[in-house]
DRENDO-1510 file (C-alpha; in Angstrom, 1 decimal, always signed):
<recs>
REC; n; res; u; v; w
REC; 1; MET; +49.1; +21.1; -53.0 .
REC; 2; LYS; +48.9; +24.0; -51.0 .
REC; 3; LYS; +45.2; +23.9; -51.0 .
REC; 4; PHE; +45.0; +20.4; -50.3 .
REC; 5; ILE; +47.3; +20.7; -47.4 .
REC; 6; GLU; +45.2; +23.6; -46.0 .
REC; 7; VAL; +41.8; +21.6; -46.2 .
REC; 8; PHE; +43.5; +19.0; -43.9 .
REC; 9; SER; +45.3; +21.4; -41.7 .
REC; 10; GLN; +41.9; +23.1; -40.4 .
REC; 11; TYR; +41.5; +19.8; -37.9 .
REC; 12; ARG; +44.8; +20.8; -36.4 .
REC; 13; GLY; +45.3; +22.7; -33.0 .
REC; 14; LEU; +41.9; +21.4; -31.5 .
REC; 15; SER; +41.3; +20.2; -28.2 .
REC; 16; LYS; +42.5; +16.6; -27.1 .
REC; 17; SER; +38.9; +15.7; -26.5 .
REC; 18; ALA; +37.7; +16.6; -30.0 .
REC; 19; TYR; +40.3; +13.8; -31.2 .
REC; 20; VAL; +38.9; +11.3; -28.4 .
REC; 21; LEU; +35.4; +11.9; -29.8 .
REC; 22; PHE; +36.7; +11.3; -33.4 .
REC; 23; ILE; +38.4; +8.1; -32.2 .
REC; 24; GLY; +35.2; +7.0; -30.3 .
REC; 25; ARG; +32.8; +7.8; -33.0 .
REC; 26; MET; +35.1; +5.9; -35.5 .
REC; 27; ILE; +35.5; +2.7; -33.1 .
REC; 28; THR; +31.5; +2.6; -32.5 .
REC; 29; ASN; +30.7; +2.9; -36.1 .
REC; 30; MET; +33.4; +0.3; -37.3 .
REC; 31; GLY; +31.0; -2.0; -35.4 .
REC; 32; ALA; +27.6; -0.4; -36.2 .
REC; 33; PHE; +26.0; -3.5; -38.2 .
REC; 34; ILE; +22.7; -3.9; -37.2 .
REC; 35; TRP; +21.1; -0.4; -37.2 .
REC; 36; PRO; +21.5; -0.1; -41.2 .
REC; 37; LEU; +20.2; -3.8; -41.3 .
REC; 38; LEU; +17.2; -3.5; -39.2 .
REC; 39; THR; +14.8; -3.3; -42.0 .
REC; 40; LEU; +16.3; -6.2; -43.8 .
REC; 41; ILE; +16.2; -8.4; -40.8 .
REC; 42; LEU; +12.6; -7.6; -40.0 .
REC; 43; LYS; +11.5; -8.3; -43.7 .
REC; 44; ASP; +13.9; -11.0; -44.7 .
REC; 45; LYS; +14.7; -12.9; -41.2 .
REC; 46; ILE; +11.4; -12.5; -39.5 .
REC; 47; GLY; +9.1; -12.0; -42.5 .
REC; 48; TYR; +7.5; -9.0; -42.0 .
REC; 49; SER; +5.5; -6.9; -44.7 .
REC; 50; PRO; +6.5; -3.3; -45.5 .
REC; 51; THR; +3.3; -2.4; -43.6 .
REC; 52; THR; +3.9; -4.3; -40.3 .
REC; 53; ILE; +7.6; -3.0; -40.4 .
REC; 54; SER; +6.5; +0.5; -40.3 .
REC; 55; TYR; +4.2; -0.2; -37.5 .
REC; 56; ILE; +6.9; -1.6; -35.8 .
REC; 57; PHE; +9.0; +1.2; -36.1 .
REC; 58; LEU; +6.3; +3.6; -35.3 .
REC; 59; VAL; +5.6; +1.7; -31.8 .
REC; 60; VAL; +9.3; +1.8; -31.0 .
REC; 61; GLY; +9.6; +5.4; -31.8 .
REC; 62; PHE; +6.6; +6.5; -29.5 .
REC; 63; LEU; +8.1; +4.2; -27.0 .
REC; 64; PHE; +11.3; +6.3; -27.2 .
REC; 65; LEU; +9.7; +9.4; -26.5 .
REC; 66; PRO; +9.4; +9.3; -23.1 .
REC; 67; ALA; +13.1; +8.0; -22.6 .
REC; 68; ASN; +14.5; +10.9; -24.5 .
REC; 69; ILE; +12.4; +13.2; -22.2 .
REC; 70; LEU; +13.8; +11.3; -18.7 .
REC; 71; GLY; +17.4; +11.5; -20.4 .
REC; 72; GLY; +17.2; +15.2; -21.3 .
REC; 73; LYS; +15.8; +15.9; -17.5 .
REC; 74; LEU; +18.5; +13.7; -16.1 .
REC; 75; ALA; +21.3; +15.4; -18.3 .
REC; 76; ASP; +20.3; +18.7; -16.9 .
REC; 77; ARG; +20.4; +17.6; -13.3 .
REC; 78; PHE; +23.1; +14.8; -12.8 .
REC; 79; ASN; +26.7; +14.3; -14.0 .
REC; 80; ARG; +26.6; +13.6; -17.7 .
REC; 81; LYS; +29.5; +11.2; -18.0 .
REC; 82; LYS; +28.2; +9.1; -15.5 .
REC; 83; LEU; +24.8; +8.9; -16.8 .
REC; 84; ILE; +26.0; +7.7; -20.1 .
REC; 85; ILE; +28.5; +4.9; -18.2 .
REC; 86; ILE; +25.1; +3.7; -16.9 .
REC; 87; PHE; +22.9; +3.5; -19.4 .
REC; 88; ASP; +25.3; +2.9; -22.0 .
REC; 89; CYS; +26.3; -0.5; -20.3 .
REC; 90; ILE; +22.5; -1.6; -19.9 .
REC; 91; SER; +22.0; -0.6; -23.4 .
REC; 92; VAL; +25.1; -3.0; -24.8 .
REC; 93; PHE; +23.7; -5.9; -22.2 .
REC; 94; PHE; +20.4; -6.2; -23.8 .
REC; 95; PHE; +22.4; -5.7; -27.3 .
REC; 96; ILE; +24.5; -8.6; -26.8 .
REC; 97; LEU; +21.6; -10.8; -25.5 .
REC; 98; CYS; +20.5; -10.5; -29.3 .
REC; 99; ALA; +23.6; -12.4; -30.3 .
REC; 100; PHE; +22.6; -15.4; -28.2 .
REC; 101; ILE; +18.9; -16.1; -30.1 .
REC; 102; GLU; +17.3; -17.0; -33.3 .
REC; 103; PRO; +15.7; -14.1; -35.1 .
REC; 104; GLY; +11.9; -13.5; -33.8 .
REC; 105; THR; +10.0; -11.6; -31.1 .
REC; 106; TRP; +12.6; -11.8; -28.4 .
REC; 107; MET; +15.4; -10.5; -30.7 .
REC; 108; ILE; +12.9; -7.8; -31.3 .
REC; 109; VAL; +12.0; -7.5; -27.6 .
REC; 110; PHE; +15.7; -7.2; -26.5 .
REC; 111; PHE; +16.4; -4.8; -29.6 .
REC; 112; ILE; +13.7; -2.8; -28.5 .
REC; 113; LEU; +15.3; -2.6; -24.6 .
REC; 114; ALA; +18.7; -1.8; -25.9 .
REC; 115; GLY; +17.5; +1.3; -28.0 .
REC; 116; LEU; +15.5; +2.3; -25.1 .
REC; 117; PHE; +18.2; +2.8; -22.7 .
REC; 118; ALA; +20.5; +4.2; -25.7 .
REC; 119; ASN; +18.0; +7.0; -25.9 .
REC; 120; ILE; +17.7; +7.7; -22.4 .
REC; 121; GLU; +21.6; +8.1; -22.7 .
REC; 122; GLY; +21.2; +10.3; -25.8 .
REC; 123; PRO; +20.5; +13.7; -24.5 .
REC; 124; ALA; +23.7; +13.4; -21.8 .
REC; 125; PHE; +25.8; +12.6; -24.6 .
REC; 126; ASP; +25.0; +15.3; -27.1 .
REC; 127; ALA; +25.1; +17.9; -24.2 .
REC; 128; LEU; +28.6; +16.2; -23.4 .
REC; 129; VAL; +29.7; +16.9; -26.9 .
REC; 130; ILE; +29.0; +20.7; -26.6 .
REC; 131; ASP; +30.4; +21.1; -23.1 .
REC; 132; VAL; +33.6; +20.1; -24.5 .
REC; 133; ILE; +33.8; +22.1; -27.5 .
REC; 134; LYS; +34.2; +26.0; -27.9 .
REC; 135; PRO; +31.9; +27.5; -29.8 .
REC; 136; LYS; +34.4; +28.8; -32.4 .
REC; 137; ASP; +35.7; +25.4; -33.1 .
REC; 138; ARG; +31.8; +23.6; -33.3 .
REC; 139; GLU; +31.6; +23.3; -37.2 .
REC; 140; LYS; +35.2; +21.9; -37.1 .
REC; 141; VAL; +35.0; +19.0; -34.6 .
REC; 142; TYR; +31.7; +18.2; -35.8 .
REC; 143; SER; +33.2; +17.6; -39.3 .
REC; 144; LEU; +35.8; +15.5; -37.5 .
REC; 145; MET; +33.3; +13.5; -35.5 .
REC; 146; TYR; +31.5; +13.0; -38.9 .
REC; 147; LEU; +34.5; +11.7; -40.4 .
REC; 148; GLY; +35.1; +9.3; -37.3 .
REC; 149; HIS; +31.4; +8.1; -37.7 .
REC; 150; ASN; +31.8; +7.3; -41.5 .
REC; 151; LEU; +35.4; +6.0; -41.5 .
REC; 152; GLY; +33.9; +3.4; -39.2 .
REC; 153; TYR; +30.8; +2.9; -41.1 .
REC; 154; MET; +32.4; +2.3; -44.4 .
REC; 155; PHE; +33.6; -0.8; -43.2 .
REC; 156; GLY; +30.9; -1.6; -40.7 .
REC; 157; ALA; +28.1; -1.6; -43.1 .
REC; 158; THR; +29.9; -3.5; -46.0 .
REC; 159; ILE; +30.9; -6.3; -43.1 .
REC; 160; GLY; +27.5; -6.4; -41.9 .
REC; 161; GLY; +26.3; -7.1; -45.4 .
REC; 162; LEU; +28.3; -9.9; -45.8 .
REC; 163; LEU; +27.4; -11.1; -42.0 .
REC; 164; PHE; +23.7; -10.7; -42.4 .
REC; 165; ALA; +22.8; -14.0; -44.3 .
REC; 166; ASN; +24.7; -16.6; -42.2 .
REC; 167; PHE; +26.4; -14.9; -39.4 .
REC; 168; LEU; +24.0; -12.3; -37.9 .
REC; 169; ASN; +24.7; -13.2; -34.2 .
REC; 170; LEU; +28.2; -12.2; -34.7 .
REC; 171; ALA; +27.3; -9.1; -35.8 .
REC; 172; PHE; +25.3; -8.5; -32.8 .
REC; 173; LEU; +28.0; -9.4; -30.4 .
REC; 174; LEU; +30.7; -7.3; -32.2 .
REC; 175; ASP; +28.4; -4.2; -32.5 .
REC; 176; GLY; +28.0; -4.4; -28.3 .
REC; 177; LEU; +31.8; -4.6; -28.0 .
REC; 178; THR; +32.4; -2.1; -30.2 .
REC; 179; THR; +30.3; +0.5; -28.5 .
REC; 180; ILE; +31.2; -0.1; -24.8 .
REC; 181; SER; +34.8; +0.3; -25.8 .
REC; 182; SER; +34.3; +3.6; -27.6 .
REC; 183; THR; +32.2; +4.8; -24.3 .
REC; 184; ILE; +34.6; +3.9; -22.0 .
REC; 185; LEU; +37.4; +5.7; -24.2 .
REC; 186; ILE; +35.3; +8.9; -24.2 .
REC; 187; ILE; +34.2; +9.0; -20.5 .
REC; 188; VAL; +38.1; +8.6; -19.7 .
REC; 189; PHE; +39.6; +11.1; -21.3 .
REC; 190; VAL; +37.2; +13.8; -22.6 .
REC; 191; LYS; +37.2; +16.8; -20.5 .
REC; 192; VAL; +34.5; +19.2; -19.8 .
REC; 193; ILE; +35.3; +23.3; -20.8 .
REC; 194; HIS; +33.5; +25.6; -18.2 .
REC; 195; VAL; +32.7; +29.2; -19.0 .
REC; 196; SER; +35.2; +30.6; -16.5 .
REC; 197; GLU; +37.9; +28.9; -18.6 .
REC; 198; MET; +37.1; +30.8; -21.7 .
REC; 199; ASP; +38.1; +34.3; -23.3 .
REC; 200; GLU; +35.5; +36.8; -23.2 .
REC; 201; GLU; +35.4; +36.9; -26.8 .
REC; 202; GLU; +34.9; +32.8; -27.1 .
REC; 203; GLN; +31.9; +33.4; -25.3 .
REC; 204; ASN; +28.3; +33.3; -26.6 .
REC; 205; GLU; +25.8; +35.0; -24.3 .
REC; 206; TYR; +23.0; +32.9; -26.0 .
REC; 207; GLU; +24.4; +29.7; -24.4 .
REC; 208; LEU; +24.8; +31.1; -20.7 .
REC; 209; GLY; +23.2; +29.0; -18.2 .
REC; 210; MET; +19.4; +30.1; -17.1 .
REC; 211; HIS; +17.9; +29.4; -14.0 .
REC; 212; ALA; +16.9; +26.0; -13.2 .
REC; 213; SER; +12.9; +27.0; -12.7 .
REC; 214; GLU; +12.9; +28.2; -16.4 .
REC; 215; SER; +10.8; +26.0; -18.2 .
REC; 216; SER; +12.4; +24.4; -21.3 .
REC; 217; LEU; +9.2; +25.1; -23.4 .
REC; 218; ASN; +9.7; +28.8; -22.3 .
REC; 219; ILE; +12.5; +28.8; -23.8 .
REC; 220; LEU; +11.3; +27.8; -27.0 .
REC; 221; MET; +8.5; +30.3; -27.2 .
REC; 222; LYS; +11.2; +33.0; -26.5 .
REC; 223; ARG; +13.2; +31.4; -29.3 .
REC; 224; PRO; +11.1; +30.7; -32.0 .
REC; 225; SER; +13.7; +29.9; -34.5 .
REC; 226; ILE; +14.9; +27.0; -32.5 .
REC; 227; LEU; +11.2; +25.9; -32.3 .
REC; 228; MET; +10.8; +25.7; -36.0 .
REC; 229; GLN; +14.1; +24.1; -36.6 .
REC; 230; LEU; +12.5; +21.4; -34.3 .
REC; 231; ILE; +9.9; +21.1; -36.7 .
REC; 232; ILE; +12.5; +21.0; -39.7 .
REC; 233; TYR; +14.0; +18.2; -37.9 .
REC; 234; LEU; +10.9; +16.4; -38.0 .
REC; 235; LEU; +10.1; +16.8; -41.9 .
REC; 236; ALA; +13.9; +16.2; -42.5 .
REC; 237; SER; +13.8; +13.0; -41.0 .
REC; 238; PHE; +10.7; +11.8; -42.5 .
REC; 239; ILE; +13.0; +12.2; -45.9 .
REC; 240; TYR; +16.6; +11.2; -44.5 .
REC; 241; ASP; +15.5; +7.9; -43.0 .
REC; 242; GLN; +14.0; +6.5; -46.3 .
REC; 243; TRP; +17.4; +5.9; -46.9 .
REC; 244; THR; +17.6; +2.8; -44.4 .
REC; 245; PHE; +14.0; +1.7; -45.0 .
REC; 246; THR; +12.5; +2.1; -48.3 .
REC; 247; LEU; +15.9; +2.0; -50.2 .
REC; 248; PRO; +16.9; -1.4; -48.9 .
REC; 249; MET; +13.9; -2.9; -49.9 .
REC; 250; TYR; +13.4; -1.3; -53.0 .
REC; 251; MET; +17.2; -3.1; -53.6 .
REC; 252; THR; +15.8; -6.6; -52.3 .
REC; 253; ASP; +12.8; -6.4; -54.7 .
REC; 254; LEU; +14.7; -5.4; -57.6 .
REC; 255; PHE; +17.8; -7.5; -57.0 .
REC; 256; GLY; +16.9; -10.5; -55.1 .
REC; 257; LYS; +17.4; -11.1; -51.0 .
REC; 258; ASP; +20.9; -12.3; -50.9 .
REC; 259; LEU; +22.4; -9.9; -53.9 .
REC; 260; GLY; +19.9; -6.8; -52.8 .
REC; 261; SER; +21.3; -7.1; -49.2 .
REC; 262; LYS; +25.0; -7.1; -50.3 .
REC; 263; TYR; +24.5; -4.2; -53.1 .
REC; 264; PHE; +22.8; -2.3; -49.7 .
REC; 265; GLY; +25.7; -2.9; -47.8 .
REC; 266; PHE; +28.1; -1.5; -50.7 .
REC; 267; LEU; +25.9; +1.3; -51.3 .
REC; 268; SER; +26.1; +2.1; -47.5 .
REC; 269; SER; +30.0; +1.9; -47.7 .
REC; 270; PHE; +30.0; +4.1; -50.8 .
REC; 271; ASN; +28.1; +6.9; -48.9 .
REC; 272; ALA; +30.7; +6.7; -46.1 .
REC; 273; PHE; +33.6; +6.8; -48.6 .
REC; 274; VAL; +31.9; +10.0; -50.1 .
REC; 275; VAL; +31.5; +11.8; -46.7 .
REC; 276; ILE; +35.2; +10.9; -45.7 .
REC; 277; PHE; +36.6; +12.1; -48.9 .
REC; 278; PHE; +34.5; +15.1; -49.1 .
REC; 279; THR; +33.7; +16.4; -45.7 .
REC; 280; PRO; +37.0; +18.1; -45.2 .
REC; 281; ILE; +36.5; +19.6; -48.6 .
REC; 282; ILE; +33.2; +21.0; -48.2 .
REC; 283; THR; +34.0; +22.0; -44.7 .
REC; 284; TYR; +36.7; +24.2; -46.0 .
REC; 285; SER; +35.0; +25.5; -48.8 .
REC; 286; ILE; +31.7; +26.5; -47.4 .
REC; 287; TRP; +33.1; +27.8; -43.8 .
REC; 288; ARG; +31.7; +31.2; -44.5 .
REC; 289; LEU; +28.1; +30.4; -45.3 .
REC; 290; ARG; +25.9; +30.3; -42.0 .
REC; 291; GLU; +24.3; +27.4; -40.5 .
REC; 292; ILE; +20.6; +28.0; -42.1 .
REC; 293; PRO; +21.9; +28.5; -45.6 .
REC; 294; LYS; +24.0; +25.0; -45.2 .
REC; 295; ILE; +20.6; +23.2; -43.9 .
REC; 296; PHE; +18.7; +24.9; -46.7 .
REC; 297; ILE; +21.3; +23.4; -49.6 .
REC; 298; GLY; +21.6; +19.9; -47.6 .
REC; 299; GLN; +18.1; +19.4; -47.4 .
REC; 300; LEU; +17.5; +20.5; -51.1 .
REC; 301; CYS; +20.1; +17.9; -52.3 .
REC; 302; ILE; +18.7; +15.2; -50.0 .
REC; 303; GLY; +15.0; +15.5; -50.9 .
REC; 304; LEU; +15.6; +15.5; -54.7 .
REC; 305; SER; +18.0; +12.4; -54.8 .
REC; 306; PHE; +15.0; +9.9; -54.5 .
REC; 307; LEU; +13.8; +11.2; -57.8 .
REC; 308; ILE; +16.8; +9.7; -59.5 .
REC; 309; ILE; +16.0; +6.0; -58.7 .
REC; 310; CYS; +12.5; +6.5; -59.3 .
REC; 311; ASN; +12.1; +3.9; -62.5 .
REC; 312; GLN; +13.7; +0.8; -61.6 .
REC; 313; PRO; +17.6; +1.7; -62.7 .
REC; 314; THR; +20.4; -0.4; -62.9 .
REC; 315; TYR; +22.6; -1.2; -59.9 .
REC; 316; GLN; +25.3; +1.8; -61.0 .
REC; 317; VAL; +22.6; +4.5; -61.3 .
REC; 318; PHE; +21.9; +4.0; -57.3 .
REC; 319; PHE; +25.9; +5.2; -56.8 .
REC; 320; ILE; +24.7; +8.4; -58.6 .
REC; 321; MET; +22.0; +9.0; -56.4 .
REC; 322; MET; +23.5; +8.2; -53.2 .
REC; 323; PHE; +26.5; +10.7; -54.1 .
REC; 324; ILE; +24.0; +13.4; -54.4 .
REC; 325; PHE; +22.2; +12.1; -51.3 .
REC; 326; THR; +25.5; +12.0; -49.4 .
REC; 327; ILE; +26.5; +15.5; -50.3 .
REC; 328; GLY; +23.5; +16.8; -49.0 .
REC; 329; GLU; +23.8; +14.8; -45.9 .
REC; 330; ILE; +27.3; +16.4; -45.4 .
REC; 331; VAL; +26.2; +20.0; -46.1 .
REC; 332; ASN; +22.9; +19.9; -43.7 .
REC; 333; MET; +25.4; +18.1; -41.2 .
REC; 334; LEU; +27.6; +21.4; -41.1 .
REC; 335; GLY; +24.7; +23.6; -40.7 .
REC; 336; SER; +22.3; +21.6; -38.1 .
REC; 337; SER; +24.8; +20.2; -35.6 .
REC; 338; PRO; +26.1; +23.8; -35.0 .
REC; 339; PHE; +22.9; +25.3; -35.2 .
REC; 340; MET; +21.1; +23.9; -31.8 .
REC; 341; SER; +24.6; +24.4; -29.8 .
REC; 342; ARG; +25.2; +28.3; -30.3 .
REC; 343; ARG; +21.3; +29.0; -29.5 .
REC; 344; VAL; +20.4; +26.6; -26.2 .
REC; 345; PRO; +21.3; +27.7; -22.9 .
REC; 346; SER; +23.8; +25.3; -21.2 .
REC; 347; SER; +21.7; +24.4; -18.3 .
REC; 348; HIS; +19.0; +23.4; -20.7 .
REC; 349; ARG; +21.0; +21.4; -23.2 .
REC; 350; GLY; +19.8; +18.1; -22.3 .
REC; 351; ARG; +16.0; +18.7; -22.4 .
REC; 352; ILE; +16.3; +21.0; -25.8 .
REC; 353; HIS; +18.3; +17.9; -27.4 .
REC; 354; SER; +15.7; +15.3; -26.3 .
REC; 355; TYR; +13.0; +17.3; -28.1 .
REC; 356; ALA; +15.4; +17.4; -30.8 .
REC; 357; ASN; +15.6; +13.6; -30.7 .
REC; 358; ILE; +11.9; +13.2; -30.3 .
REC; 359; THR; +11.1; +15.2; -33.4 .
REC; 360; ARG; +13.2; +13.3; -35.4 .
REC; 361; PHE; +11.7; +9.8; -33.8 .
REC; 362; VAL; +8.3; +10.9; -34.9 .
REC; 363; GLY; +9.3; +12.1; -38.2 .
REC; 364; ALA; +11.1; +8.8; -39.3 .
REC; 365; GLY; +8.3; +6.8; -37.6 .
REC; 366; ILE; +5.6; +8.6; -39.3 .
REC; 367; GLY; +7.4; +8.6; -42.8 .
REC; 368; ARG; +7.9; +5.0; -42.3 .
REC; 369; VAL; +4.4; +4.5; -41.6 .
REC; 370; ILE; +3.2; +6.9; -44.9 .
REC; 371; ILE; +5.7; +5.4; -47.0 .
REC; 372; GLY; +4.6; +2.1; -46.1 .
REC; 373; TRP; +1.0; +2.9; -47.2 .
REC; 374; ILE; +1.9; +3.9; -50.1 .
REC; 375; LEU; +4.2; +0.8; -51.1 .
REC; 376; GLU; +1.2; -1.3; -50.2 .
REC; 377; ALA; -1.3; +0.6; -52.4 .
REC; 378; THR; +1.0; +1.7; -55.2 .
REC; 379; ASN; +4.7; +1.6; -56.1 .
REC; 380; TYR; +8.0; +2.9; -55.3 .
REC; 381; SER; +8.1; +5.6; -58.1 .
REC; 382; VAL; +5.2; +7.2; -56.4 .
REC; 383; ALA; +6.9; +6.7; -53.1 .
REC; 384; PHE; +10.0; +8.3; -53.9 .
REC; 385; ALA; +8.1; +11.2; -55.9 .
REC; 386; SER; +6.3; +11.7; -52.2 .
REC; 387; ILE; +9.6; +11.7; -50.6 .
REC; 388; ALA; +10.7; +14.5; -52.9 .
REC; 389; GLY; +7.7; +16.4; -52.2 .
REC; 390; VAL; +8.3; +16.4; -48.3 .
REC; 391; GLY; +11.8; +17.6; -49.3 .
REC; 392; VAL; +10.3; +20.9; -51.1 .
REC; 393; ILE; +8.1; +21.7; -48.2 .
REC; 394; THR; +11.1; +21.2; -46.0 .
REC; 395; VAL; +13.1; +23.8; -47.8 .
REC; 396; GLY; +10.4; +26.2; -47.8 .
REC; 397; LEU; +10.2; +26.3; -44.1 .
REC; 398; ILE; +13.8; +26.5; -43.9 .
REC; 399; ALA; +14.3; +29.7; -46.0 .
REC; 400; TYR; +11.9; +31.3; -43.7 .
REC; 401; ASN; +13.8; +30.1; -40.6 .
REC; 402; TYR; +16.4; +32.1; -42.0 .
REC; 403; TYR; +14.3; +35.2; -41.5 .
REC; 404; LEU; +13.1; +34.2; -38.3 .
REC; 405; ASP; +16.6; +33.4; -36.6 .
REC; 406; GLN; +18.1; +36.6; -37.5 .
REC; 407; LYS; +15.3; +38.5; -35.5 .
REC; 408; THR; +15.6; +36.1; -32.8 .
REC; 409; PHE; +19.9; +35.9; -32.6 .
REC; 410; PRO; +20.5; +39.0; -34.3 .
REC; 411; LYS; +24.1; +38.9; -32.4 .
REC; 412; LEU; +25.1; +35.8; -34.3 .
REC; 413; TYR; +24.9; +37.5; -37.5 .
</recs>
């Protein structure tokens, strides 16, 4: 009982902003019906093939690249809270428009526009989160936010699966309304912490702001472990994104469209349940591990989990796969989220985080295209083996980056 109390008491004493971020994430993801079902909308509602869907995702990803670059520059130049309000409102407007039209070309257009403005806002939000958390509390706050994300998502994914067949328009509407309500909550109650407000021992010299004329690319050259981590993000997104691309198509092919979409919704909720139950335990258990060993363990679990479902298993086996996948997801988050926050100067957070978002988009887009080709030419077993192969390459680079990071940021070790 004492250990149980200690696991949850680790979240005690954090700033008010941390708890607001937790609540905001929970509200947003309680209405997150659409993104997990996007592949099924394109496949079963509109009728596109896996290859066509992968091309759509790739094109959309490349459209989002300049949006992220612009968002990063704006986040480092203007008030981050105001940017979030402006672009989030525009994004929600286009998102709600999708609720009033039938699945087809215009729905795709409005959805892409919503995503475009959300991606301009993204770097400002990522930077704001770091601005309101002291360095020593990063793991705990990211862990708490992740809990909020999945508490909402656990309910949202199941409801989305049930709404998919006959009430898709309602899902769009609710998703937009919950997003804007959580944004308002964060903007009103979250408070930025300035370096001058921290004690000297709470400060991290690697986060101190640099001159505005310093190029973000120069920073990446001077801090090579950050650049290597961006490459790792690309490969990790190649793997991770398959659970919302290949996995739902696999399940609808095995179990049928209606039953498969419901099963995928239940599996998504199970993912959230595992996160909710195990995130506090894992956060408490591995707090002594540094960021990169956590990333290594997490990516190893995620990559190898796909091998479990290679040979058309029963529905129950998918839960074993998802359990291992989710444990890896939790451990990876606890390492990768604070990694950038402690190594990027505050003056360049928006731009560097935009690069991180770009590498994730590129990795996810390339992954969908390559796996789409493999599915057209072969079968799901080959596709899942290929995903695991990319996972092996990824953990090899993570191991090398551990050595590189010690040389680049010795005071963090």
